[in-house]
ModelCIF file with pLDDT and N, C-alpha, C, O atoms, coordinates in Angstrom:
data_MODEL
#
_entry.id   MODEL 
#
_entity.id                         1 
_entity.type                       polymer 
_entity.pdbx_number_of_molecules   1 
#
_entity_poly.entity_id                      1 
_entity_poly.type                           'polypeptide(L)' 
_entity_poly.nstd_linkage                   no 
_entity_poly.nstd_monomer                   no 
_entity_poly.pdbx_seq_one_letter_code       MKVFEDWEAELEKNEWYFADCYEELTMNLSSSEAFSAIPDVISVLLMVKDTC 
_entity_poly.pdbx_seq_one_letter_code_can   MKVFEDWEAELEKNEWYFADCYEELTMNLSSSEAFSAIPDVISVLLMVKDTC 
_entity_poly.pdbx_strand_id                 A 
#
loop_
_entity_poly_seq.entity_id 
_entity_poly_seq.num 
_entity_poly_seq.mon_id 
_entity_poly_seq.hetero 
1 1  MET n 
1 2  LYS n 
1 3  VAL n 
1 4  PHE n 
1 5  GLU n 
1 6  ASP n 
1 7  TRP n 
1 8  GLU n 
1 9  ALA n 
1 10 GLU n 
1 11 LEU n 
1 12 GLU n 
1 13 LYS n 
1 14 ASN n 
1 15 GLU n 
1 16 TRP n 
1 17 TYR n 
1 18 PHE n 
1 19 ALA n 
1 20 ASP n 
1 21 CYS n 
1 22 TYR n 
1 23 GLU n 
1 24 GLU n 
1 25 LEU n 
1 26 THR n 
1 27 MET n 
1 28 ASN n 
1 29 LEU n 
1 30 SER n 
1 31 SER n 
1 32 SER n 
1 33 GLU n 
1 34 ALA n 
1 35 PHE n 
1 36 SER n 
1 37 ALA n 
1 38 ILE n 
1 39 PRO n 
1 40 ASP n 
1 41 VAL n 
1 42 ILE n 
1 43 SER n 
1 44 VAL n 
1 45 LEU n 
1 46 LEU n 
1 47 MET n 
1 48 VAL n 
1 49 LYS n 
1 50 ASP n 
1 51 THR n 
1 52 CYS n 
#
_struct_asym.id          A 
_struct_asym.entity_id   1 
#
loop_
_ma_qa_metric.id 
_ma_qa_metric.mode 
_ma_qa_metric.name 
_ma_qa_metric.software_group_id 
_ma_qa_metric.type 
1 global pLDDT . pLDDT 
2 local  pLDDT . pLDDT 
#
_ma_qa_metric_global.metric_id      1 
_ma_qa_metric_global.metric_value   84.33 
_ma_qa_metric_global.model_id       1 
_ma_qa_metric_global.ordinal_id     1 
#
loop_
_ma_qa_metric_local.label_asym_id 
_ma_qa_metric_local.label_comp_id 
_ma_qa_metric_local.label_seq_id 
_ma_qa_metric_local.metric_id 
_ma_qa_metric_local.metric_value 
_ma_qa_metric_local.model_id 
_ma_qa_metric_local.ordinal_id 
A MET 1  2 65.00 1 1  
A LYS 2  2 75.00 1 2  
A VAL 3  2 76.00 1 3  
A PHE 4  2 76.00 1 4  
A GLU 5  2 80.00 1 5  
A ASP 6  2 83.00 1 6  
A TRP 7  2 82.00 1 7  
A GLU 8  2 87.00 1 8  
A ALA 9  2 90.00 1 9  
A GLU 10 2 90.00 1 10 
A LEU 11 2 90.00 1 11 
A GLU 12 2 93.00 1 12 
A LYS 13 2 95.00 1 13 
A ASN 14 2 94.00 1 14 
A GLU 15 2 93.00 1 15 
A TRP 16 2 94.00 1 16 
A TYR 17 2 91.00 1 17 
A PHE 18 2 87.00 1 18 
A ALA 19 2 89.00 1 19 
A ASP 20 2 91.00 1 20 
A CYS 21 2 87.00 1 21 
A TYR 22 2 82.00 1 22 
A GLU 23 2 87.00 1 23 
A GLU 24 2 86.00 1 24 
A LEU 25 2 82.00 1 25 
A THR 26 2 85.00 1 26 
A MET 27 2 88.00 1 27 
A ASN 28 2 89.00 1 28 
A LEU 29 2 90.00 1 29 
A SER 30 2 93.00 1 30 
A SER 31 2 92.00 1 31 
A SER 32 2 95.00 1 32 
A GLU 33 2 93.00 1 33 
A ALA 34 2 89.00 1 34 
A PHE 35 2 93.00 1 35 
A SER 36 2 94.00 1 36 
A ALA 37 2 89.00 1 37 
A ILE 38 2 90.00 1 38 
A PRO 39 2 92.00 1 39 
A ASP 40 2 87.00 1 40 
A VAL 41 2 83.00 1 41 
A ILE 42 2 88.00 1 42 
A SER 43 2 87.00 1 43 
A VAL 44 2 80.00 1 44 
A LEU 45 2 79.00 1 45 
A LEU 46 2 84.00 1 46 
A MET 47 2 79.00 1 47 
A VAL 48 2 71.00 1 48 
A LYS 49 2 64.00 1 49 
A ASP 50 2 59.00 1 50 
A THR 51 2 54.00 1 51 
A CYS 52 2 53.00 1 52 
#
loop_
_atom_site.group_PDB 
_atom_site.id 
_atom_site.type_symbol 
_atom_site.label_atom_id 
_atom_site.label_alt_id 
_atom_site.label_comp_id 
_atom_site.label_asym_id 
_atom_site.label_entity_id 
_atom_site.label_seq_id 
_atom_site.pdbx_PDB_ins_code 
_atom_site.Cartn_x 
_atom_site.Cartn_y 
_atom_site.Cartn_z 
_atom_site.occupancy 
_atom_site.B_iso_or_equiv 
_atom_site.pdbx_formal_charge 
_atom_site.auth_seq_id 
_atom_site.auth_comp_id 
_atom_site.auth_asym_id 
_atom_site.auth_atom_id 
_atom_site.pdbx_PDB_model_num 
ATOM 1   N N  . MET A 1 1  ? -50.829 5.061   91.113 1.00 65.00 ? 1  MET A N  1 
ATOM 2   C CA . MET A 1 1  ? -51.729 3.939   91.300 1.00 65.00 ? 1  MET A CA 1 
ATOM 3   C C  . MET A 1 1  ? -52.874 3.969   90.285 1.00 65.00 ? 1  MET A C  1 
ATOM 4   O O  . MET A 1 1  ? -53.538 2.955   90.068 1.00 65.00 ? 1  MET A O  1 
ATOM 5   N N  . LYS A 1 2  ? -53.101 5.105   89.676 1.00 75.00 ? 2  LYS A N  1 
ATOM 6   C CA . LYS A 1 2  ? -54.162 5.211   88.681 1.00 75.00 ? 2  LYS A CA 1 
ATOM 7   C C  . LYS A 1 2  ? -53.917 4.251   87.519 1.00 75.00 ? 2  LYS A C  1 
ATOM 8   O O  . LYS A 1 2  ? -54.864 3.806   86.870 1.00 75.00 ? 2  LYS A O  1 
ATOM 9   N N  . VAL A 1 3  ? -52.678 3.937   87.258 1.00 76.00 ? 3  VAL A N  1 
ATOM 10  C CA . VAL A 1 3  ? -52.326 3.007   86.178 1.00 76.00 ? 3  VAL A CA 1 
ATOM 11  C C  . VAL A 1 3  ? -52.987 1.649   86.390 1.00 76.00 ? 3  VAL A C  1 
ATOM 12  O O  . VAL A 1 3  ? -53.319 0.959   85.426 1.00 76.00 ? 3  VAL A O  1 
ATOM 13  N N  . PHE A 1 4  ? -53.175 1.272   87.638 1.00 76.00 ? 4  PHE A N  1 
ATOM 14  C CA . PHE A 1 4  ? -53.709 -0.047  87.945 1.00 76.00 ? 4  PHE A CA 1 
ATOM 15  C C  . PHE A 1 4  ? -55.233 -0.091  88.040 1.00 76.00 ? 4  PHE A C  1 
ATOM 16  O O  . PHE A 1 4  ? -55.815 -1.160  88.224 1.00 76.00 ? 4  PHE A O  1 
ATOM 17  N N  . GLU A 1 5  ? -55.883 1.079   87.914 1.00 80.00 ? 5  GLU A N  1 
ATOM 18  C CA . GLU A 1 5  ? -57.345 1.097   87.925 1.00 80.00 ? 5  GLU A CA 1 
ATOM 19  C C  . GLU A 1 5  ? -57.861 0.594   86.579 1.00 80.00 ? 5  GLU A C  1 
ATOM 20  O O  . GLU A 1 5  ? -57.484 1.120   85.532 1.00 80.00 ? 5  GLU A O  1 
ATOM 21  N N  . ASP A 1 6  ? -58.695 -0.392  86.603 1.00 83.00 ? 6  ASP A N  1 
ATOM 22  C CA . ASP A 1 6  ? -59.305 -0.941  85.395 1.00 83.00 ? 6  ASP A CA 1 
ATOM 23  C C  . ASP A 1 6  ? -58.264 -1.377  84.361 1.00 83.00 ? 6  ASP A C  1 
ATOM 24  O O  . ASP A 1 6  ? -58.479 -1.243  83.156 1.00 83.00 ? 6  ASP A O  1 
ATOM 25  N N  . TRP A 1 7  ? -57.140 -1.898  84.845 1.00 82.00 ? 7  TRP A N  1 
ATOM 26  C CA . TRP A 1 7  ? -56.039 -2.249  83.955 1.00 82.00 ? 7  TRP A CA 1 
ATOM 27  C C  . TRP A 1 7  ? -56.392 -3.381  82.994 1.00 82.00 ? 7  TRP A C  1 
ATOM 28  O O  . TRP A 1 7  ? -55.869 -3.429  81.880 1.00 82.00 ? 7  TRP A O  1 
ATOM 29  N N  . GLU A 1 8  ? -57.264 -4.285  83.407 1.00 87.00 ? 8  GLU A N  1 
ATOM 30  C CA . GLU A 1 8  ? -57.605 -5.401  82.532 1.00 87.00 ? 8  GLU A CA 1 
ATOM 31  C C  . GLU A 1 8  ? -58.319 -4.917  81.271 1.00 87.00 ? 8  GLU A C  1 
ATOM 32  O O  . GLU A 1 8  ? -58.026 -5.385  80.171 1.00 87.00 ? 8  GLU A O  1 
ATOM 33  N N  . ALA A 1 9  ? -59.252 -3.984  81.430 1.00 90.00 ? 9  ALA A N  1 
ATOM 34  C CA . ALA A 1 9  ? -59.958 -3.435  80.277 1.00 90.00 ? 9  ALA A CA 1 
ATOM 35  C C  . ALA A 1 9  ? -59.003 -2.645  79.384 1.00 90.00 ? 9  ALA A C  1 
ATOM 36  O O  . ALA A 1 9  ? -59.074 -2.723  78.157 1.00 90.00 ? 9  ALA A O  1 
ATOM 37  N N  . GLU A 1 10 ? -58.118 -1.889  80.010 1.00 90.00 ? 10 GLU A N  1 
ATOM 38  C CA . GLU A 1 10 ? -57.147 -1.116  79.233 1.00 90.00 ? 10 GLU A CA 1 
ATOM 39  C C  . GLU A 1 10 ? -56.206 -2.035  78.459 1.00 90.00 ? 10 GLU A C  1 
ATOM 40  O O  . GLU A 1 10 ? -55.848 -1.748  77.317 1.00 90.00 ? 10 GLU A O  1 
ATOM 41  N N  . LEU A 1 11 ? -55.810 -3.129  79.082 1.00 90.00 ? 11 LEU A N  1 
ATOM 42  C CA . LEU A 1 11 ? -54.916 -4.086  78.431 1.00 90.00 ? 11 LEU A CA 1 
ATOM 43  C C  . LEU A 1 11 ? -55.599 -4.777  77.255 1.00 90.00 ? 11 LEU A C  1 
ATOM 44  O O  . LEU A 1 11 ? -54.945 -5.138  76.277 1.00 90.00 ? 11 LEU A O  1 
ATOM 45  N N  . GLU A 1 12 ? -56.895 -4.956  77.349 1.00 93.00 ? 12 GLU A N  1 
ATOM 46  C CA . GLU A 1 12 ? -57.657 -5.526  76.230 1.00 93.00 ? 12 GLU A CA 1 
ATOM 47  C C  . GLU A 1 12 ? -57.579 -4.605  75.012 1.00 93.00 ? 12 GLU A C  1 
ATOM 48  O O  . GLU A 1 12 ? -57.484 -5.068  73.875 1.00 93.00 ? 12 GLU A O  1 
ATOM 49  N N  . LYS A 1 13 ? -57.622 -3.297  75.267 1.00 95.00 ? 13 LYS A N  1 
ATOM 50  C CA . LYS A 1 13 ? -57.590 -2.317  74.183 1.00 95.00 ? 13 LYS A CA 1 
ATOM 51  C C  . LYS A 1 13 ? -56.179 -2.083  73.646 1.00 95.00 ? 13 LYS A C  1 
ATOM 52  O O  . LYS A 1 13 ? -55.998 -1.795  72.463 1.00 95.00 ? 13 LYS A O  1 
ATOM 53  N N  . ASN A 1 14 ? -55.186 -2.211  74.520 1.00 94.00 ? 14 ASN A N  1 
ATOM 54  C CA . ASN A 1 14 ? -53.809 -1.876  74.147 1.00 94.00 ? 14 ASN A CA 1 
ATOM 55  C C  . ASN A 1 14 ? -52.863 -2.829  74.858 1.00 94.00 ? 14 ASN A C  1 
ATOM 56  O O  . ASN A 1 14 ? -52.666 -2.722  76.069 1.00 94.00 ? 14 ASN A O  1 
ATOM 57  N N  . GLU A 1 15 ? -52.281 -3.754  74.120 1.00 93.00 ? 15 GLU A N  1 
ATOM 58  C CA . GLU A 1 15 ? -51.397 -4.739  74.747 1.00 93.00 ? 15 GLU A CA 1 
ATOM 59  C C  . GLU A 1 15 ? -50.127 -4.116  75.315 1.00 93.00 ? 15 GLU A C  1 
ATOM 60  O O  . GLU A 1 15 ? -49.429 -4.751  76.105 1.00 93.00 ? 15 GLU A O  1 
ATOM 61  N N  . TRP A 1 16 ? -49.820 -2.886  74.924 1.00 94.00 ? 16 TRP A N  1 
ATOM 62  C CA . TRP A 1 16 ? -48.644 -2.178  75.426 1.00 94.00 ? 16 TRP A CA 1 
ATOM 63  C C  . TRP A 1 16 ? -49.028 -1.170  76.518 1.00 94.00 ? 16 TRP A C  1 
ATOM 64  O O  . TRP A 1 16 ? -48.270 -0.241  76.797 1.00 94.00 ? 16 TRP A O  1 
ATOM 65  N N  . TYR A 1 17 ? -50.181 -1.346  77.124 1.00 91.00 ? 17 TYR A N  1 
ATOM 66  C CA . TYR A 1 17 ? -50.709 -0.393  78.106 1.00 91.00 ? 17 TYR A CA 1 
ATOM 67  C C  . TYR A 1 17 ? -49.703 -0.061  79.206 1.00 91.00 ? 17 TYR A C  1 
ATOM 68  O O  . TYR A 1 17 ? -49.433 1.113   79.463 1.00 91.00 ? 17 TYR A O  1 
ATOM 69  N N  . PHE A 1 18 ? -49.149 -1.079  79.854 1.00 87.00 ? 18 PHE A N  1 
ATOM 70  C CA . PHE A 1 18 ? -48.233 -0.816  80.966 1.00 87.00 ? 18 PHE A CA 1 
ATOM 71  C C  . PHE A 1 18 ? -46.945 -0.158  80.484 1.00 87.00 ? 18 PHE A C  1 
ATOM 72  O O  . PHE A 1 18 ? -46.446 0.766   81.127 1.00 87.00 ? 18 PHE A O  1 
ATOM 73  N N  . ALA A 1 19 ? -46.406 -0.615  79.373 1.00 89.00 ? 19 ALA A N  1 
ATOM 74  C CA . ALA A 1 19 ? -45.185 -0.005  78.835 1.00 89.00 ? 19 ALA A CA 1 
ATOM 75  C C  . ALA A 1 19 ? -45.430 1.465   78.507 1.00 89.00 ? 19 ALA A C  1 
ATOM 76  O O  . ALA A 1 19 ? -44.601 2.320   78.818 1.00 89.00 ? 19 ALA A O  1 
ATOM 77  N N  . ASP A 1 20 ? -46.563 1.757   77.881 1.00 91.00 ? 20 ASP A N  1 
ATOM 78  C CA . ASP A 1 20 ? -46.894 3.140   77.542 1.00 91.00 ? 20 ASP A CA 1 
ATOM 79  C C  . ASP A 1 20 ? -47.049 4.000   78.790 1.00 91.00 ? 20 ASP A C  1 
ATOM 80  O O  . ASP A 1 20 ? -46.571 5.134   78.825 1.00 91.00 ? 20 ASP A O  1 
ATOM 81  N N  . CYS A 1 21 ? -47.706 3.475   79.802 1.00 87.00 ? 21 CYS A N  1 
ATOM 82  C CA . CYS A 1 21 ? -47.914 4.226   81.049 1.00 87.00 ? 21 CYS A CA 1 
ATOM 83  C C  . CYS A 1 21 ? -46.596 4.519   81.749 1.00 87.00 ? 21 CYS A C  1 
ATOM 84  O O  . CYS A 1 21 ? -46.348 5.649   82.170 1.00 87.00 ? 21 CYS A O  1 
ATOM 85  N N  . TYR A 1 22 ? -45.759 3.511   81.870 1.00 82.00 ? 22 TYR A N  1 
ATOM 86  C CA . TYR A 1 22 ? -44.481 3.706   82.558 1.00 82.00 ? 22 TYR A CA 1 
ATOM 87  C C  . TYR A 1 22 ? -43.583 4.673   81.795 1.00 82.00 ? 22 TYR A C  1 
ATOM 88  O O  . TYR A 1 22 ? -42.879 5.483   82.397 1.00 82.00 ? 22 TYR A O  1 
ATOM 89  N N  . GLU A 1 23 ? -43.610 4.584   80.477 1.00 87.00 ? 23 GLU A N  1 
ATOM 90  C CA . GLU A 1 23 ? -42.816 5.521   79.677 1.00 87.00 ? 23 GLU A CA 1 
ATOM 91  C C  . GLU A 1 23 ? -43.306 6.945   79.883 1.00 87.00 ? 23 GLU A C  1 
ATOM 92  O O  . GLU A 1 23 ? -42.502 7.863   80.045 1.00 87.00 ? 23 GLU A O  1 
ATOM 93  N N  . GLU A 1 24 ? -44.615 7.131   79.878 1.00 86.00 ? 24 GLU A N  1 
ATOM 94  C CA . GLU A 1 24 ? -45.179 8.463   80.080 1.00 86.00 ? 24 GLU A CA 1 
ATOM 95  C C  . GLU A 1 24 ? -44.825 9.018   81.464 1.00 86.00 ? 24 GLU A C  1 
ATOM 96  O O  . GLU A 1 24 ? -44.564 10.212  81.614 1.00 86.00 ? 24 GLU A O  1 
ATOM 97  N N  . LEU A 1 25 ? -44.820 8.149   82.463 1.00 82.00 ? 25 LEU A N  1 
ATOM 98  C CA . LEU A 1 25 ? -44.516 8.592   83.827 1.00 82.00 ? 25 LEU A CA 1 
ATOM 99  C C  . LEU A 1 25 ? -43.041 8.946   84.017 1.00 82.00 ? 25 LEU A C  1 
ATOM 100 O O  . LEU A 1 25 ? -42.715 9.808   84.834 1.00 82.00 ? 25 LEU A O  1 
ATOM 101 N N  . THR A 1 26 ? -42.154 8.297   83.281 1.00 85.00 ? 26 THR A N  1 
ATOM 102 C CA . THR A 1 26 ? -40.725 8.452   83.543 1.00 85.00 ? 26 THR A CA 1 
ATOM 103 C C  . THR A 1 26 ? -39.951 9.268   82.522 1.00 85.00 ? 26 THR A C  1 
ATOM 104 O O  . THR A 1 26 ? -38.825 9.679   82.802 1.00 85.00 ? 26 THR A O  1 
ATOM 105 N N  . MET A 1 27 ? -40.511 9.513   81.359 1.00 88.00 ? 27 MET A N  1 
ATOM 106 C CA . MET A 1 27 ? -39.712 10.130  80.298 1.00 88.00 ? 27 MET A CA 1 
ATOM 107 C C  . MET A 1 27 ? -39.262 11.553  80.607 1.00 88.00 ? 27 MET A C  1 
ATOM 108 O O  . MET A 1 27 ? -38.262 12.003  80.048 1.00 88.00 ? 27 MET A O  1 
ATOM 109 N N  . ASN A 1 28 ? -39.946 12.260  81.454 1.00 89.00 ? 28 ASN A N  1 
ATOM 110 C CA . ASN A 1 28 ? -39.568 13.641  81.769 1.00 89.00 ? 28 ASN A CA 1 
ATOM 111 C C  . ASN A 1 28 ? -38.819 13.784  83.087 1.00 89.00 ? 28 ASN A C  1 
ATOM 112 O O  . ASN A 1 28 ? -38.567 14.901  83.538 1.00 89.00 ? 28 ASN A O  1 
ATOM 113 N N  . LEU A 1 29 ? -38.462 12.669  83.705 1.00 90.00 ? 29 LEU A N  1 
ATOM 114 C CA . LEU A 1 29 ? -37.737 12.736  84.974 1.00 90.00 ? 29 LEU A CA 1 
ATOM 115 C C  . LEU A 1 29 ? -36.247 12.964  84.738 1.00 90.00 ? 29 LEU A C  1 
ATOM 116 O O  . LEU A 1 29 ? -35.660 12.396  83.817 1.00 90.00 ? 29 LEU A O  1 
ATOM 117 N N  . SER A 1 30 ? -35.652 13.793  85.569 1.00 93.00 ? 30 SER A N  1 
ATOM 118 C CA . SER A 1 30 ? -34.200 13.934  85.537 1.00 93.00 ? 30 SER A CA 1 
ATOM 119 C C  . SER A 1 30 ? -33.594 12.709  86.229 1.00 93.00 ? 30 SER A C  1 
ATOM 120 O O  . SER A 1 30 ? -34.314 11.914  86.832 1.00 93.00 ? 30 SER A O  1 
ATOM 121 N N  . SER A 1 31 ? -32.302 12.566  86.140 1.00 92.00 ? 31 SER A N  1 
ATOM 122 C CA . SER A 1 31 ? -31.629 11.439  86.787 1.00 92.00 ? 31 SER A CA 1 
ATOM 123 C C  . SER A 1 31 ? -31.875 11.436  88.290 1.00 92.00 ? 31 SER A C  1 
ATOM 124 O O  . SER A 1 31 ? -32.132 10.385  88.878 1.00 92.00 ? 31 SER A O  1 
ATOM 125 N N  . SER A 1 32 ? -31.798 12.603  88.909 1.00 95.00 ? 32 SER A N  1 
ATOM 126 C CA . SER A 1 32 ? -31.994 12.666  90.367 1.00 95.00 ? 32 SER A CA 1 
ATOM 127 C C  . SER A 1 32 ? -33.445 12.382  90.744 1.00 95.00 ? 32 SER A C  1 
ATOM 128 O O  . SER A 1 32 ? -33.703 11.749  91.767 1.00 95.00 ? 32 SER A O  1 
ATOM 129 N N  . GLU A 1 33 ? -34.392 12.840  89.930 1.00 93.00 ? 33 GLU A N  1 
ATOM 130 C CA . GLU A 1 33 ? -35.802 12.549  90.197 1.00 93.00 ? 33 GLU A CA 1 
ATOM 131 C C  . GLU A 1 33 ? -36.080 11.052  90.059 1.00 93.00 ? 33 GLU A C  1 
ATOM 132 O O  . GLU A 1 33 ? -36.802 10.470  90.868 1.00 93.00 ? 33 GLU A O  1 
ATOM 133 N N  . ALA A 1 34 ? -35.509 10.444  89.039 1.00 89.00 ? 34 ALA A N  1 
ATOM 134 C CA . ALA A 1 34 ? -35.691 9.006   88.841 1.00 89.00 ? 34 ALA A CA 1 
ATOM 135 C C  . ALA A 1 34 ? -35.093 8.236   90.013 1.00 89.00 ? 34 ALA A C  1 
ATOM 136 O O  . ALA A 1 34 ? -35.705 7.288   90.506 1.00 89.00 ? 34 ALA A O  1 
ATOM 137 N N  . PHE A 1 35 ? -33.912 8.629   90.461 1.00 93.00 ? 35 PHE A N  1 
ATOM 138 C CA . PHE A 1 35 ? -33.283 7.967   91.598 1.00 93.00 ? 35 PHE A CA 1 
ATOM 139 C C  . PHE A 1 35 ? -34.133 8.126   92.856 1.00 93.00 ? 35 PHE A C  1 
ATOM 140 O O  . PHE A 1 35 ? -34.296 7.174   93.620 1.00 93.00 ? 35 PHE A O  1 
ATOM 141 N N  . SER A 1 36 ? -34.667 9.308   93.070 1.00 94.00 ? 36 SER A N  1 
ATOM 142 C CA . SER A 1 36 ? -35.501 9.567   94.250 1.00 94.00 ? 36 SER A CA 1 
ATOM 143 C C  . SER A 1 36 ? -36.804 8.776   94.214 1.00 94.00 ? 36 SER A C  1 
ATOM 144 O O  . SER A 1 36 ? -37.394 8.506   95.260 1.00 94.00 ? 36 SER A O  1 
ATOM 145 N N  . ALA A 1 37 ? -37.252 8.407   93.032 1.00 89.00 ? 37 ALA A N  1 
ATOM 146 C CA . ALA A 1 37 ? -38.513 7.678   92.890 1.00 89.00 ? 37 ALA A CA 1 
ATOM 147 C C  . ALA A 1 37 ? -38.367 6.177   93.132 1.00 89.00 ? 37 ALA A C  1 
ATOM 148 O O  . ALA A 1 37 ? -39.375 5.475   93.220 1.00 89.00 ? 37 ALA A O  1 
ATOM 149 N N  . ILE A 1 38 ? -37.161 5.675   93.241 1.00 90.00 ? 38 ILE A N  1 
ATOM 150 C CA . ILE A 1 38 ? -36.940 4.239   93.403 1.00 90.00 ? 38 ILE A CA 1 
ATOM 151 C C  . ILE A 1 38 ? -37.722 3.655   94.583 1.00 90.00 ? 38 ILE A C  1 
ATOM 152 O O  . ILE A 1 38 ? -38.375 2.628   94.399 1.00 90.00 ? 38 ILE A O  1 
ATOM 153 N N  . PRO A 1 39 ? -37.696 4.242   95.773 1.00 92.00 ? 39 PRO A N  1 
ATOM 154 C CA . PRO A 1 39 ? -38.466 3.663   96.887 1.00 92.00 ? 39 PRO A CA 1 
ATOM 155 C C  . PRO A 1 39 ? -39.969 3.575   96.596 1.00 92.00 ? 39 PRO A C  1 
ATOM 156 O O  . PRO A 1 39 ? -40.625 2.606   96.979 1.00 92.00 ? 39 PRO A O  1 
ATOM 157 N N  . ASP A 1 40 ? -40.502 4.583   95.924 1.00 87.00 ? 40 ASP A N  1 
ATOM 158 C CA . ASP A 1 40 ? -41.929 4.563   95.577 1.00 87.00 ? 40 ASP A CA 1 
ATOM 159 C C  . ASP A 1 40 ? -42.234 3.444   94.583 1.00 87.00 ? 40 ASP A C  1 
ATOM 160 O O  . ASP A 1 40 ? -43.248 2.756   94.705 1.00 87.00 ? 40 ASP A O  1 
ATOM 161 N N  . VAL A 1 41 ? -41.361 3.270   93.612 1.00 83.00 ? 41 VAL A N  1 
ATOM 162 C CA . VAL A 1 41 ? -41.550 2.209   92.614 1.00 83.00 ? 41 VAL A CA 1 
ATOM 163 C C  . VAL A 1 41 ? -41.515 0.848   93.287 1.00 83.00 ? 41 VAL A C  1 
ATOM 164 O O  . VAL A 1 41 ? -42.338 -0.017  92.986 1.00 83.00 ? 41 VAL A O  1 
ATOM 165 N N  . ILE A 1 42 ? -40.579 0.654   94.183 1.00 88.00 ? 42 ILE A N  1 
ATOM 166 C CA . ILE A 1 42 ? -40.473 -0.628  94.890 1.00 88.00 ? 42 ILE A CA 1 
ATOM 167 C C  . ILE A 1 42 ? -41.730 -0.881  95.723 1.00 88.00 ? 42 ILE A C  1 
ATOM 168 O O  . ILE A 1 42 ? -42.239 -2.001  95.753 1.00 88.00 ? 42 ILE A O  1 
ATOM 169 N N  . SER A 1 43 ? -42.223 0.141   96.389 1.00 87.00 ? 43 SER A N  1 
ATOM 170 C CA . SER A 1 43 ? -43.453 -0.008  97.186 1.00 87.00 ? 43 SER A CA 1 
ATOM 171 C C  . SER A 1 43 ? -44.633 -0.432  96.319 1.00 87.00 ? 43 SER A C  1 
ATOM 172 O O  . SER A 1 43 ? -45.399 -1.318  96.699 1.00 87.00 ? 43 SER A O  1 
ATOM 173 N N  . VAL A 1 44 ? -44.781 0.193   95.166 1.00 80.00 ? 44 VAL A N  1 
ATOM 174 C CA . VAL A 1 44 ? -45.869 -0.159  94.262 1.00 80.00 ? 44 VAL A CA 1 
ATOM 175 C C  . VAL A 1 44 ? -45.710 -1.594  93.773 1.00 80.00 ? 44 VAL A C  1 
ATOM 176 O O  . VAL A 1 44 ? -46.681 -2.350  93.751 1.00 80.00 ? 44 VAL A O  1 
ATOM 177 N N  . LEU A 1 45 ? -44.510 -1.973  93.386 1.00 79.00 ? 45 LEU A N  1 
ATOM 178 C CA . LEU A 1 45 ? -44.270 -3.331  92.897 1.00 79.00 ? 45 LEU A CA 1 
ATOM 179 C C  . LEU A 1 45 ? -44.581 -4.372  93.967 1.00 79.00 ? 45 LEU A C  1 
ATOM 180 O O  . LEU A 1 45 ? -45.167 -5.413  93.670 1.00 79.00 ? 45 LEU A O  1 
ATOM 181 N N  . LEU A 1 46 ? -44.197 -4.099  95.192 1.00 84.00 ? 46 LEU A N  1 
ATOM 182 C CA . LEU A 1 46 ? -44.490 -5.034  96.283 1.00 84.00 ? 46 LEU A CA 1 
ATOM 183 C C  . LEU A 1 46 ? -45.992 -5.120  96.554 1.00 84.00 ? 46 LEU A C  1 
ATOM 184 O O  . LEU A 1 46 ? -46.515 -6.200  96.831 1.00 84.00 ? 46 LEU A O  1 
ATOM 185 N N  . MET A 1 47 ? -46.678 -3.989  96.474 1.00 79.00 ? 47 MET A N  1 
ATOM 186 C CA . MET A 1 47 ? -48.113 -4.000  96.701 1.00 79.00 ? 47 MET A CA 1 
ATOM 187 C C  . MET A 1 47 ? -48.826 -4.781  95.594 1.00 79.00 ? 47 MET A C  1 
ATOM 188 O O  . MET A 1 47 ? -49.741 -5.559  95.866 1.00 79.00 ? 47 MET A O  1 
ATOM 189 N N  . VAL A 1 48 ? -48.407 -4.571  94.360 1.00 71.00 ? 48 VAL A N  1 
ATOM 190 C CA . VAL A 1 48 ? -49.028 -5.285  93.231 1.00 71.00 ? 48 VAL A CA 1 
ATOM 191 C C  . VAL A 1 48 ? -48.756 -6.778  93.339 1.00 71.00 ? 48 VAL A C  1 
ATOM 192 O O  . VAL A 1 48 ? -49.642 -7.593  93.080 1.00 71.00 ? 48 VAL A O  1 
ATOM 193 N N  . LYS A 1 49 ? -47.548 -7.136  93.716 1.00 64.00 ? 49 LYS A N  1 
ATOM 194 C CA . LYS A 1 49 ? -47.192 -8.550  93.873 1.00 64.00 ? 49 LYS A CA 1 
ATOM 195 C C  . LYS A 1 49 ? -48.055 -9.211  94.945 1.00 64.00 ? 49 LYS A C  1 
ATOM 196 O O  . LYS A 1 49 ? -48.478 -10.357 94.790 1.00 64.00 ? 49 LYS A O  1 
ATOM 197 N N  . ASP A 1 50 ? -48.314 -8.481  96.039 1.00 59.00 ? 50 ASP A N  1 
ATOM 198 C CA . ASP A 1 50 ? -49.105 -9.023  97.144 1.00 59.00 ? 50 ASP A CA 1 
ATOM 199 C C  . ASP A 1 50 ? -50.572 -9.222  96.778 1.00 59.00 ? 50 ASP A C  1 
ATOM 200 O O  . ASP A 1 50 ? -51.247 -10.055 97.383 1.00 59.00 ? 50 ASP A O  1 
ATOM 201 N N  . THR A 1 51 ? -51.071 -8.481  95.810 1.00 54.00 ? 51 THR A N  1 
ATOM 202 C CA . THR A 1 51 ? -52.469 -8.598  95.433 1.00 54.00 ? 51 THR A CA 1 
ATOM 203 C C  . THR A 1 51 ? -52.724 -9.680  94.395 1.00 54.00 ? 51 THR A C  1 
ATOM 204 O O  . THR A 1 51 ? -53.873 -10.011 94.102 1.00 54.00 ? 51 THR A O  1 
ATOM 205 N N  . CYS A 1 52 ? -51.657 -10.226 93.843 1.00 53.00 ? 52 CYS A N  1 
ATOM 206 C CA . CYS A 1 52 ? -51.818 -11.262 92.800 1.00 53.00 ? 52 CYS A CA 1 
ATOM 207 C C  . CYS A 1 52 ? -52.110 -12.621 93.405 1.00 53.00 ? 52 CYS A C  1 
ATOM 208 O O  . CYS A 1 52 ? -52.272 -13.600 92.676 1.00 53.00 ? 52 CYS A O  1 
#
């Protein structure tokens, strides 16, 4: 959730902010870790969608 703190200011500085953050969060995950993270990712996406 830290990715979403002050995201507007970060996006002003770096238009690839979200892509960079997601890549950093996922690049070291194994296949099983990535699969296990799917429910958490969906929860975050639903929460972000609800706040828009």
